[in-house]
C-alpha positions as a Markdown table, in Angstrom:
| # | Residue | x | y | z |
|---|---|---|---|---|
| 1 | Unk | 2.9 | -24.3 | -2.7 |
| 2 | Unk | 5.0 | -23.7 | -5.9 |
| 3 | Unk | 5.2 | -20.1 | -7.3 |
| 4 | Unk | 2.9 | -19.2 | -10.1 |
| 5 | Unk | 4.4 | -18.2 | -13.5 |
| 6 | Unk | 3.7 | -14.6 | -12.7 |
| 7 | Unk | 5.8 | -14.8 | -9.5 |
| 8 | Unk | 8.8 | -16.0 | -11.5 |
| 9 | Unk | 10.8 | -13.0 | -12.8 |
| 10 | Unk | 13.3 | -12.6 | -15.7 |
| 11 | Unk | 16.0 | -12.3 | -13.0 |
| 12 | Unk | 15.1 | -15.8 | -11.8 |
| 13 | Unk | 15.3 | -17.1 | -15.3 |
| 14 | Unk | 18.6 | -15.4 | -15.9 |
| 15 | Unk | 20.1 | -16.8 | -12.7 |
| 16 | Unk | 18.9 | -20.3 | -13.5 |
| 17 | Unk | 20.1 | -20.1 | -17.1 |
| 18 | Unk | 23.5 | -18.6 | -16.1 |
| 19 | Unk | 23.0 | -15.6 | -18.4 |
| 20 | Unk | 22.3 | -11.9 | -18.0 |
| 21 | Unk | 18.8 | -10.5 | -17.5 |
| 22 | Unk | 19.1 | -8.4 | -20.7 |
| 23 | Unk | 19.9 | -11.6 | -22.7 |
| 24 | Unk | 16.8 | -13.3 | -21.2 |
| 25 | Unk | 14.7 | -10.3 | -22.2 |
| 26 | Unk | 16.0 | -10.4 | -25.8 |
| 27 | Unk | 15.4 | -14.1 | -26.0 |
| 28 | Unk | 11.9 | -14.0 | -24.7 |
| 29 | Unk | 11.0 | -11.1 | -27.0 |
| 30 | Unk | 12.1 | -13.1 | -30.0 |
| 31 | Unk | 15.1 | -10.8 | -30.9 |
| 32 | Unk | 17.2 | -12.1 | -33.8 |
| 33 | Unk | 20.3 | -11.0 | -32.0 |
| 34 | Unk | 20.2 | -14.1 | -29.8 |
| 35 | Unk | 21.7 | -17.3 | -31.1 |
| 36 | Unk | 19.2 | -20.2 | -31.6 |
| 37 | Unk | 21.0 | -22.5 | -29.2 |
| 38 | Unk | 21.1 | -19.8 | -26.5 |
| 39 | Unk | 17.4 | -18.9 | -27.1 |
| 40 | Unk | 16.4 | -22.6 | -26.8 |
| 41 | Unk | 18.3 | -22.9 | -23.5 |
| 42 | Unk | 16.7 | -19.8 | -22.1 |
| 43 | Unk | 13.2 | -20.9 | -23.2 |
| 44 | Unk | 13.7 | -24.3 | -21.7 |
| 45 | Unk | 14.7 | -22.9 | -18.4 |
| 46 | Unk | 11.8 | -20.4 | -18.4 |
| 47 | Unk | 9.4 | -23.2 | -19.1 |
| 48 | Unk | 10.8 | -25.3 | -16.3 |
| 49 | Unk | 10.4 | -22.5 | -13.9 |
| 50 | Unk | 6.9 | -21.8 | -15.1 |
| 51 | Unk | 7.7 | -18.3 | -16.3 |
| 52 | Unk | 4.8 | -16.7 | -18.2 |
| 53 | Unk | 4.7 | -13.3 | -19.8 |
| 54 | Unk | 1.6 | -11.2 | -19.1 |
| 55 | Unk | 2.4 | -7.9 | -20.8 |
| 56 | Unk | -0.9 | -6.3 | -20.2 |
| 57 | Unk | -0.9 | -7.0 | -16.5 |
| 58 | Unk | 2.7 | -5.7 | -16.2 |
| 59 | Unk | 1.8 | -2.5 | -18.1 |
| 60 | Unk | -1.2 | -1.9 | -15.9 |
| 61 | Unk | 0.8 | -2.5 | -12.7 |
| 62 | Unk | 3.4 | 0.0 | -13.8 |
| 63 | Unk | 0.7 | 2.5 | -14.8 |
| 64 | Unk | -0.6 | 2.5 | -11.2 |
| 65 | Unk | 2.9 | 3.3 | -9.8 |
| 66 | Unk | 3.7 | 6.8 | -8.8 |
| 67 | Unk | 7.5 | 6.3 | -8.7 |
| 68 | Unk | 10.1 | 6.8 | -11.5 |
| 69 | Unk | 13.4 | 5.1 | -11.1 |
| 70 | Unk | 16.5 | 7.2 | -11.8 |
| 71 | Unk | 19.9 | 5.7 | -12.4 |
| 72 | Unk | 22.9 | 8.1 | -12.1 |
| 73 | Unk | 26.4 | 7.0 | -13.3 |
| 74 | Unk | 28.1 | 8.5 | -10.2 |
| 75 | Unk | 27.9 | 11.3 | -7.7 |
| 76 | Unk | 31.2 | 13.0 | -8.6 |
| 77 | Unk | 29.8 | 15.2 | -11.4 |
| 78 | Unk | 27.8 | 18.2 | -10.1 |
| 79 | Unk | 25.7 | 18.1 | -13.3 |
| 80 | Unk | 24.2 | 14.7 | -12.3 |
| 81 | Unk | 23.0 | 16.2 | -9.0 |
| 82 | Unk | 21.6 | 19.2 | -10.9 |
| 83 | Unk | 19.7 | 16.9 | -13.3 |
| 84 | Unk | 18.5 | 14.8 | -10.4 |
| 85 | Unk | 17.0 | 17.9 | -8.7 |
| 86 | Unk | 15.3 | 19.0 | -11.9 |
| 87 | Unk | 13.9 | 15.6 | -12.4 |
| 88 | Unk | 12.5 | 15.5 | -8.9 |
| 89 | Unk | 10.8 | 18.9 | -9.5 |
| 90 | Unk | 9.4 | 17.8 | -12.8 |
| 91 | Unk | 8.1 | 14.5 | -11.4 |
| 92 | Unk | 6.5 | 16.3 | -8.3 |
| 93 | Unk | 4.6 | 18.6 | -10.7 |
| 94 | Unk | 2.8 | 15.5 | -11.9 |
| 95 | Unk | 2.3 | 13.9 | -8.5 |
| 96 | Unk | 5.2 | 11.5 | -8.9 |
| 97 | Unk | 8.3 | 10.8 | -6.9 |
| 98 | Unk | 11.8 | 9.9 | -8.0 |
| 99 | Unk | 13.8 | 7.0 | -6.5 |
| 100 | Unk | 17.5 | 7.5 | -7.1 |
| 101 | Unk | 20.1 | 4.8 | -7.5 |
| 102 | Unk | 23.8 | 5.0 | -8.5 |
| 103 | Unk | 25.1 | 2.5 | -11.0 |
| 104 | Unk | 28.7 | 3.7 | -11.3 |
| 105 | Unk | 30.8 | 2.4 | -14.2 |
| 106 | Unk | 30.8 | -1.1 | -12.7 |
| 107 | Unk | 28.5 | -3.2 | -14.9 |
| 108 | Unk | 27.5 | -5.6 | -12.1 |
| 109 | Unk | 26.5 | -2.7 | -9.8 |
| 110 | Unk | 24.7 | -1.0 | -12.7 |
| 111 | Unk | 22.6 | -4.1 | -13.4 |
| 112 | Unk | 21.8 | -4.5 | -9.7 |
| 113 | Unk | 20.6 | -1.0 | -9.6 |
| 114 | Unk | 18.4 | -1.5 | -12.6 |
| 115 | Unk | 17.1 | -4.8 | -11.4 |
| 116 | Unk | 16.1 | -3.3 | -8.0 |
| 117 | Unk | 14.0 | -0.7 | -9.8 |
| 118 | Unk | 12.4 | -3.2 | -12.1 |
| 119 | Unk | 11.6 | -5.4 | -9.1 |
| 120 | Unk | 9.4 | -2.7 | -7.5 |
| 121 | Unk | 7.6 | -2.1 | -10.7 |
| 122 | Unk | 8.3 | 1.6 | -11.1 |
| 123 | Unk | 6.2 | 3.6 | -13.6 |
| 124 | Unk | 9.3 | 3.9 | -15.7 |
| 125 | Unk | 13.0 | 4.5 | -15.7 |
| 126 | Unk | 15.3 | 7.4 | -16.5 |
| 127 | Unk | 19.0 | 6.7 | -17.0 |
| 128 | Unk | 21.5 | 9.6 | -17.1 |
| 129 | Unk | 24.5 | 9.0 | -19.5 |
| 130 | Unk | 24.3 | 5.2 | -19.0 |
| 131 | Unk | 27.3 | 3.2 | -20.2 |
| 132 | Unk | 25.3 | 0.3 | -21.6 |
| 133 | Unk | 25.3 | -1.1 | -25.1 |
| 134 | Unk | 22.5 | -0.2 | -27.5 |
| 135 | Unk | 21.4 | -3.9 | -27.3 |
| 136 | Unk | 21.2 | -3.8 | -23.5 |
| 137 | Unk | 19.2 | -0.5 | -23.6 |
| 138 | Unk | 16.7 | -1.9 | -26.2 |
| 139 | Unk | 16.2 | -4.9 | -24.0 |
| 140 | Unk | 15.6 | -2.7 | -21.0 |
| 141 | Unk | 13.0 | -0.7 | -23.0 |
| 142 | Unk | 11.2 | -4.0 | -23.6 |
| 143 | Unk | 10.8 | -4.4 | -19.9 |
| 144 | Unk | 9.7 | -0.9 | -18.7 |
| 145 | Unk | 9.2 | 2.6 | -20.1 |
| 146 | Unk | 12.7 | 4.0 | -20.4 |
| 147 | Unk | 14.2 | 7.4 | -21.2 |
| 148 | Unk | 17.8 | 8.4 | -21.5 |
| 149 | Unk | 19.3 | 11.8 | -20.7 |
| 150 | Unk | 22.6 | 12.7 | -22.3 |
| 151 | Unk | 22.6 | 10.0 | -24.9 |
| 152 | Unk | 20.7 | 9.4 | -28.2 |
| 153 | Unk | 18.0 | 6.7 | -28.4 |
| 154 | Unk | 19.4 | 3.3 | -29.4 |
| 155 | Unk | 16.0 | 2.5 | -31.1 |
| 156 | Unk | 13.5 | 0.0 | -29.9 |
| 157 | Unk | 11.2 | 1.5 | -27.4 |
| 158 | Unk | 13.7 | 3.8 | -25.6 |
| 159 | Unk | 13.2 | 7.5 | -25.7 |
| 160 | Unk | 16.0 | 10.0 | -25.2 |
| 161 | Unk | 16.7 | 13.7 | -24.3 |
| 162 | Unk | 20.1 | 15.3 | -24.9 |
| 163 | Unk | 21.7 | 18.5 | -26.0 |
| 164 | Unk | 22.5 | 19.1 | -29.6 |
| 165 | Unk | 26.2 | 18.1 | -29.4 |
| 166 | Unk | 27.1 | 19.6 | -32.8 |
| 167 | Unk | 25.5 | 23.0 | -32.1 |
| 168 | Unk | 27.2 | 23.0 | -28.6 |
| 169 | Unk | 30.6 | 22.1 | -30.1 |
| 170 | Unk | 30.3 | 24.8 | -32.8 |
| 171 | Unk | 29.6 | 27.5 | -30.1 |
| 172 | Unk | 32.6 | 26.5 | -28.0 |
| 173 | Unk | 35.0 | 26.1 | -31.0 |
| 174 | Unk | 33.9 | 29.4 | -32.6 |
| 175 | Unk | 34.4 | 31.2 | -29.3 |
| 176 | Unk | 37.9 | 29.8 | -28.7 |
| 177 | Unk | 38.8 | 30.5 | -32.3 |
| 178 | Unk | 37.9 | 34.1 | -31.8 |
| 179 | Unk | 40.3 | 34.2 | -28.9 |
| 180 | Unk | 43.2 | 33.6 | -31.3 |
| 181 | Unk | 44.0 | 30.0 | -30.6 |
| 182 | Unk | 45.6 | 27.9 | -33.3 |
| 183 | Unk | 45.0 | 24.4 | -31.8 |
| 184 | Unk | 42.6 | 22.8 | -29.4 |
| 185 | Unk | 43.0 | 20.3 | -26.6 |
| 186 | Unk | 40.1 | 18.2 | -25.3 |
| 187 | Unk | 40.2 | 16.8 | -21.7 |
| 188 | Unk | 37.9 | 13.8 | -21.8 |
| 189 | Unk | 36.6 | 11.4 | -19.1 |
| 190 | Unk | 37.3 | 7.7 | -19.3 |
| 191 | Unk | 35.0 | 5.9 | -21.7 |
| 192 | Unk | 33.2 | 4.1 | -18.9 |
| 193 | Unk | 32.6 | 7.3 | -16.9 |
| 194 | Unk | 30.4 | 9.2 | -19.3 |
| 195 | Unk | 28.5 | 7.8 | -22.3 |
| 196 | Unk | 28.4 | 11.2 | -24.0 |
| 197 | Unk | 32.2 | 11.2 | -24.4 |
| 198 | Unk | 32.3 | 9.7 | -27.9 |
| 199 | Unk | 29.5 | 11.8 | -29.3 |
| 200 | Unk | 31.0 | 15.0 | -27.8 |
| 201 | Unk | 34.5 | 14.2 | -29.1 |
| 202 | Unk | 33.2 | 13.6 | -32.6 |
| 203 | Unk | 31.2 | 16.8 | -32.6 |
| 204 | Unk | 34.2 | 18.8 | -31.4 |
| 205 | Unk | 36.5 | 17.3 | -34.1 |
| 206 | Unk | 34.0 | 18.3 | -36.8 |
| 207 | Unk | 33.6 | 21.8 | -35.5 |
| 208 | Unk | 37.4 | 22.2 | -35.2 |
| 209 | Unk | 38.0 | 20.9 | -38.7 |
| 210 | Unk | 35.4 | 23.4 | -40.0 |
| 211 | Unk | 37.5 | 26.3 | -38.8 |
| 212 | Unk | 40.8 | 24.8 | -39.6 |
| 213 | Unk | 42.0 | 23.8 | -36.1 |
| 214 | Unk | 43.4 | 20.5 | -35.0 |
| 215 | Unk | 41.9 | 18.8 | -31.9 |
| 216 | Unk | 44.0 | 16.6 | -29.6 |
| 217 | Unk | 42.2 | 14.4 | -27.0 |
| 218 | Unk | 43.7 | 13.3 | -23.7 |
| 219 | Unk | 41.8 | 11.0 | -21.3 |
| 220 | Unk | 41.7 | 11.9 | -17.6 |
| 221 | Unk | 41.8 | 9.5 | -14.8 |
| 222 | Unk | 38.8 | 9.1 | -12.6 |
| 223 | Unk | 40.1 | 11.2 | -9.8 |
| 224 | Unk | 42.3 | 13.9 | -11.4 |
| 225 | Unk | 42.7 | 15.4 | -14.9 |
| 226 | Unk | 45.9 | 17.2 | -14.1 |
| 227 | Unk | 48.2 | 14.7 | -15.8 |
| 228 | Unk | 46.0 | 14.7 | -19.0 |
| 229 | Unk | 46.1 | 18.5 | -19.0 |
| 230 | Unk | 49.8 | 18.6 | -18.7 |
| 231 | Unk | 50.2 | 16.2 | -21.6 |
| 232 | Unk | 48.0 | 18.4 | -23.8 |
| 233 | Unk | 50.0 | 21.5 | -22.9 |
| 234 | Unk | 53.3 | 19.7 | -23.6 |
| 235 | Unk | 52.3 | 18.6 | -27.2 |
| 236 | Unk | 50.1 | 21.6 | -28.1 |
| 237 | Unk | 51.0 | 24.9 | -29.7 |
| 238 | Unk | 51.7 | 28.0 | -27.6 |
| 239 | Unk | 48.3 | 29.3 | -28.6 |
| 240 | Unk | 46.3 | 26.2 | -27.6 |
| 241 | Unk | 42.7 | 26.4 | -26.3 |
| 242 | Unk | 41.5 | 23.9 | -23.8 |
| 243 | Unk | 38.0 | 22.3 | -23.7 |
| 244 | Unk | 37.0 | 20.2 | -20.7 |
| 245 | Unk | 34.3 | 17.6 | -21.0 |
| 246 | Unk | 32.6 | 19.0 | -17.9 |
| 247 | Unk | 33.1 | 21.6 | -15.2 |
| 248 | Unk | 34.7 | 19.1 | -12.8 |
| 249 | Unk | 37.5 | 18.5 | -15.2 |
| 250 | Unk | 37.7 | 22.2 | -16.0 |
| 251 | Unk | 38.5 | 22.9 | -12.3 |
| 252 | Unk | 41.5 | 20.6 | -12.5 |
| 253 | Unk | 42.5 | 22.6 | -15.6 |
| 254 | Unk | 42.3 | 25.9 | -13.7 |
| 255 | Unk | 44.6 | 24.5 | -11.0 |
| 256 | Unk | 47.2 | 23.3 | -13.5 |
| 257 | Unk | 47.1 | 26.6 | -15.4 |
| 258 | Unk | 47.6 | 28.6 | -12.3 |
| 259 | Unk | 50.4 | 26.3 | -11.2 |
| 260 | Unk | 52.2 | 26.8 | -14.5 |
| 261 | Unk | 51.7 | 30.6 | -14.4 |
| 262 | Unk | 49.0 | 31.0 | -17.0 |
| 263 | Unk | 46.4 | 32.6 | -14.6 |
| 264 | Unk | 45.0 | 35.7 | -16.1 |
| 265 | Unk | 47.5 | 35.6 | -19.0 |
| 266 | Unk | 44.9 | 34.6 | -21.6 |
| 267 | Unk | 47.4 | 32.3 | -23.3 |
| 268 | Unk | 45.3 | 29.2 | -22.7 |
| 269 | Unk | 41.6 | 30.0 | -23.0 |
| 270 | Unk | 39.5 | 27.4 | -21.2 |
| 271 | Unk | 35.9 | 26.3 | -21.9 |
| 272 | Unk | 33.8 | 23.5 | -20.6 |
| 273 | Unk | 30.3 | 21.9 | -20.5 |
| 274 | Unk | 27.3 | 21.9 | -18.1 |
| 275 | Unk | 27.4 | 25.4 | -16.5 |
| 276 | Unk | 27.0 | 24.0 | -13.0 |
| 277 | Unk | 27.3 | 26.1 | -9.8 |
| 278 | Unk | 31.0 | 25.4 | -9.9 |
| 279 | Unk | 31.3 | 27.3 | -13.2 |
| 280 | Unk | 29.6 | 30.3 | -11.6 |
| 281 | Unk | 31.9 | 30.5 | -8.6 |
| 282 | Unk | 34.2 | 33.6 | -8.8 |
| 283 | Unk | 37.4 | 31.6 | -8.2 |
| 284 | Unk | 36.8 | 29.5 | -11.3 |
| 285 | Unk | 34.6 | 31.8 | -13.5 |
| 286 | Unk | 34.4 | 29.1 | -16.2 |
| 287 | Unk | 33.1 | 29.7 | -19.7 |
| 288 | Unk | 30.7 | 26.8 | -19.9 |
| 289 | Unk | 28.0 | 25.4 | -22.2 |
| 290 | Unk | 24.7 | 25.6 | -20.3 |
| 291 | Unk | 22.5 | 22.5 | -20.6 |
| 292 | Unk | 18.9 | 23.3 | -20.1 |
| 293 | Unk | 18.4 | 20.7 | -17.4 |
| 294 | Unk | 15.0 | 21.8 | -16.3 |
| 295 | Unk | 13.7 | 21.6 | -19.9 |
| 296 | Unk | 15.4 | 18.2 | -20.4 |
| 297 | Unk | 14.0 | 16.9 | -17.1 |
| 298 | Unk | 10.4 | 17.9 | -18.0 |
| 299 | Unk | 10.7 | 16.2 | -21.4 |
| 300 | Unk | 12.1 | 13.0 | -19.9 |
| 301 | Unk | 9.3 | 12.7 | -17.3 |
| 302 | Unk | 6.7 | 13.5 | -19.9 |
| 303 | Unk | 8.1 | 10.8 | -22.2 |
| 304 | Unk | 8.1 | 8.1 | -19.4 |
| 305 | Unk | 4.5 | 9.0 | -18.4 |
| 306 | Unk | 3.2 | 9.0 | -22.0 |
| 307 | Unk | 4.9 | 5.7 | -22.8 |
| 308 | Unk | 3.6 | 4.1 | -19.6 |
| 309 | Unk | 0.0 | 5.3 | -20.5 |
| 310 | Unk | 0.4 | 4.1 | -24.1 |
| 311 | Unk | 1.5 | 0.6 | -22.9 |
| 312 | Unk | -1.4 | 0.4 | -20.5 |
| 313 | Unk | -3.8 | 1.1 | -23.3 |
| 314 | Unk | -2.1 | -1.1 | -26.0 |
| 315 | Unk | 0.7 | -3.2 | -24.5 |
| 316 | Unk | 1.1 | -5.0 | -27.9 |
| 317 | Unk | 1.7 | -1.7 | -29.8 |
| 318 | Unk | 4.3 | 0.5 | -28.1 |
| 319 | Unk | 4.9 | 3.9 | -29.7 |
| 320 | Unk | 8.1 | 4.5 | -31.6 |
| 321 | Unk | 10.9 | 6.2 | -29.7 |
| 322 | Unk | 11.4 | 9.9 | -29.5 |
| 323 | Unk | 14.8 | 11.6 | -29.6 |
| 324 | Unk | 14.7 | 15.2 | -28.4 |
| 325 | Unk | 17.7 | 17.5 | -29.0 |
| 326 | Unk | 17.8 | 20.5 | -26.7 |
| 327 | Unk | 19.8 | 23.6 | -27.6 |
| 328 | Unk | 22.6 | 24.5 | -25.2 |
| 329 | Unk | 23.9 | 28.0 | -24.8 |
| 330 | Unk | 27.5 | 29.0 | -24.2 |
| 331 | Unk | 27.9 | 31.3 | -21.1 |
| 332 | Unk | 31.2 | 33.3 | -21.4 |
| 333 | Unk | 33.3 | 34.1 | -18.4 |
| 334 | Unk | 36.9 | 35.0 | -17.7 |
| 335 | Unk | 38.4 | 31.5 | -18.0 |
| 336 | Unk | 38.4 | 31.9 | -21.8 |
| 337 | Unk | 38.8 | 35.7 | -22.1 |
| 338 | Unk | 41.7 | 36.3 | -19.8 |
């Protein structure tokens, strides 16, 4: 017996049409971002397969789910594990469970992870620092309640929770400026490894300019930031201060500084972001910007639950997106004070 229209998924339409699932979602939702010829092709394939949209039924099915899908970029960053744990606690407090997948920076793997969660009709999805375009995220928000952590909302029906990057940057730059530095070096991850990279870099540049300091950025490789740190030290001033995008990169900086004989000398103050357990270890003692992960996790779970409930009541009238900025706090340790 042929499948009914409700058994045909957008993934089926995408495979038959030879396009991405996000493009199918945009086309079927009437987005003006899809070319007329492409839309006509997708609509024809959808009709041939018997695909029919039943938004109300989909919303009700998700509302009955007790699982939230979580997509992490990778497992290398200790902060992602910390956020995952806080999300699990926040979900459990509401009688929900979290199903974790890892999308990495590979687009194909990321889409497979997302599709697997959509396929089991999770209540909603939380993505941590996803490296997806705004268009792709908006399309995802059209399919399921979606909240981002570590990135601003792209609009549409996608909520977001993130730290106030400008406030965080000003705390770090002000502290390093007080240590007597006359230039700053920023050790950044690759663009595809962390979606907060660009926003953080812009915030640091503005904060540095405000106090009259120059900011030089060097991009680290996936596995080791040592080469990037050495490049910064070679082009910087003798009183340079270092800023690492996260504690993982800061640990590489500590190793390089010790190798070059700067340990305890106070010549190269170092600060980072996330304040994970690594920053608190005595052998690193990193000055690090604490992200309130428990507060952010509770907000993210609340936003997903509220959006799912709103869609179940009025699937044709989703609420506007919320963008929550949490205040980070710089925790000062000896990596920056010598």
